[in-house]
C-alpha positions as CSV (number, residue, x, y, z in Angstrom):
1,M,70.7,65.3,200.4
2,K,67.4,64.3,201.9
3,T,65.2,62.1,199.8
4,H,62.0,64.0,200.4
5,R,63.6,67.1,198.9
6,V,64.6,65.1,195.8
7,A,61.1,63.7,195.6
8,R,59.5,67.1,195.8
9,I,61.8,68.4,193.1
10,A,60.9,65.4,190.9
11,E,57.2,66.1,191.4
12,V,57.7,69.8,190.4
13,I,59.7,68.7,187.3
14,R,56.9,66.3,186.3
15,E,54.2,69.0,186.7
16,V,56.1,71.6,184.7
17,A,57.0,69.2,182.0
18,S,53.4,68.0,181.7
19,E,52.0,71.6,181.6
20,T,54.6,72.7,179.1
21,I,54.0,69.8,176.7
22,L,50.2,70.1,177.0
23,F,49.7,73.9,176.7
24,K,52.9,75.6,175.6
25,M,54.4,73.5,172.8
26,S,53.1,73.7,169.3
27,D,55.3,71.1,167.6
28,P,53.1,68.9,165.5
29,R,55.4,65.9,166.1
30,I,54.6,66.0,169.8
31,S,51.2,64.6,170.3
32,M,49.5,61.9,172.4
33,V,52.1,62.3,175.2
34,T,51.6,61.5,178.9
35,V,54.2,62.4,181.4
36,L,54.3,59.6,183.9
37,R,57.1,60.4,186.4
38,A,60.4,62.1,186.8
39,E,63.6,60.9,188.4
40,V,66.2,63.3,189.7
41,S,69.8,62.5,190.6
42,G,70.9,63.1,194.1
43,D,73.1,66.1,193.2
44,L,70.1,67.7,191.2
45,Q,72.3,67.9,188.1
46,H,70.3,65.5,185.9
47,A,66.6,64.5,185.6
48,K,64.9,61.8,183.5
49,I,61.3,62.4,182.5
50,Y,59.5,59.2,181.7
51,V,56.7,59.6,179.1
52,S,54.3,57.4,177.4
53,V,53.4,58.0,173.7
54,M,50.4,56.5,172.1
55,G,50.9,55.3,168.5
56,D,53.1,53.0,166.5
57,E,56.8,52.6,167.2
58,E,57.9,55.1,164.5
59,H,55.6,57.8,165.9
60,Q,57.0,57.1,169.4
61,K,60.6,57.5,168.2
62,E,59.8,60.7,166.4
63,T,58.0,62.2,169.4
64,L,60.8,61.2,171.7
65,Y,63.3,62.9,169.4
66,A,61.2,66.1,169.3
67,L,60.9,66.1,173.1
68,N,64.6,65.7,173.6
69,G,65.1,68.6,171.1
70,A,62.7,70.7,173.1
71,A,64.2,69.9,176.5
72,G,65.8,73.3,176.6
73,F,62.4,75.0,176.3
74,V,61.1,72.8,179.1
75,Q,64.1,73.7,181.2
76,S,63.5,77.4,180.7
77,Q,59.9,76.9,181.9
78,L,61.3,74.9,184.9
79,A,63.7,77.8,185.7
80,D,60.7,80.2,186.1
81,R,59.2,77.9,188.7
82,M,62.2,76.6,190.6
83,K,64.5,78.7,192.6
84,T,67.5,76.4,193.1
85,R,71.2,76.9,192.5
86,F,71.4,74.3,189.8
87,L,68.8,73.5,187.2
88,P,68.8,69.8,186.2
89,V,69.5,68.8,182.6
90,L,66.4,67.1,181.3
91,T,66.3,63.9,179.3
92,F,63.1,62.4,178.1
93,V,62.8,58.6,178.2
94,L,60.1,56.4,176.7
95,D,58.3,54.3,179.4
96,Q,57.1,50.9,178.1
97,G,55.3,50.0,181.3
98,I,51.8,50.8,180.2
99,K,52.2,49.0,176.9
100,K,53.5,45.9,178.6
101,S,50.6,46.0,181.2
102,L,48.1,46.2,178.3
103,E,49.6,43.2,176.6
104,I,49.5,41.1,179.9
105,S,46.0,42.2,180.5
106,K,45.0,41.1,176.9
107,L,46.7,37.7,177.5
108,I,44.8,37.2,180.7
109,Q,41.5,38.1,179.0
110,E,42.2,35.6,176.3
111,A,43.0,32.9,178.8
112,L,39.8,33.6,180.7
113,S,37.6,33.7,177.6
114,N,38.9,30.3,176.4
115,P,38.8,28.0,179.4
116,S,38.7,24.9,177.1
117,K,42.3,25.5,176.1
118,L,43.3,25.7,179.8
119,A,41.4,22.5,180.5
120,D,43.0,20.7,177.6
121,S,46.5,21.7,178.7
122,D,45.7,20.6,182.3
123,Q,44.5,17.2,181.0
124,I,47.7,16.8,178.9
125,K,49.7,17.7,182.0
126,E,47.9,15.1,184.1
127,E,48.5,12.4,181.5
128,D,52.2,13.2,181.4
129,D,52.3,13.0,185.3
130,E,50.6,9.5,185.1
131,E,53.2,8.3,182.6
132,T,56.1,9.4,184.8
133,D,54.5,7.7,187.8
134,D,54.4,4.4,185.7
135,D,58.0,4.9,184.9
136,D,58.8,5.3,188.6
137,D,57.1,2.0,189.3
138,Q,59.3,0.1,186.8
139,E,62.5,1.4,188.5
140,D,61.3,0.4,192.0
141,S,61.8,-3.4,191.3
142,D,65.5,-4.0,192.1
143,G,66.6,-1.8,189.2
144,D,65.5,-4.4,186.6
145,P,62.8,-2.9,184.4
146,S,62.2,-6.1,182.6
147,A,61.0,-7.8,185.8
148,V,57.8,-5.6,185.8
149,I,55.3,-6.4,183.1
150,K,52.8,-3.7,182.3
151,E,49.2,-4.5,181.7
152,E,47.6,-2.5,179.0
């Protein structure tokens, strides 16, 4: 099957899932949900809908459980919009990409706001490099380290 058709179907699934979750569901467990993308198998039998849920881990699990329970309702809304022979079975998956990107961004901001820590670590690294250079000088003298006397 052509990939552009699968991509178009994935986009329709994402749109319908997003509209359904936002405007047509009244489950109190489903809140603070963003539909990020949808992936459809090549045979159009299965689709994964990636969502991001704001809140703690317990709230995320509860929301994901409620979404997977309501997958049939989302499928029925999808059936009204799509006119294909097969309707994909929907599965909701929690996407951790946004959470990880926020953590990385926070670490970068901390590193930029504390340049003294970076300078200290660079200085320690330079001192370590100098010590290893001195060790190399000792080994260069015919393999006998006692022949080289260090001046301190």
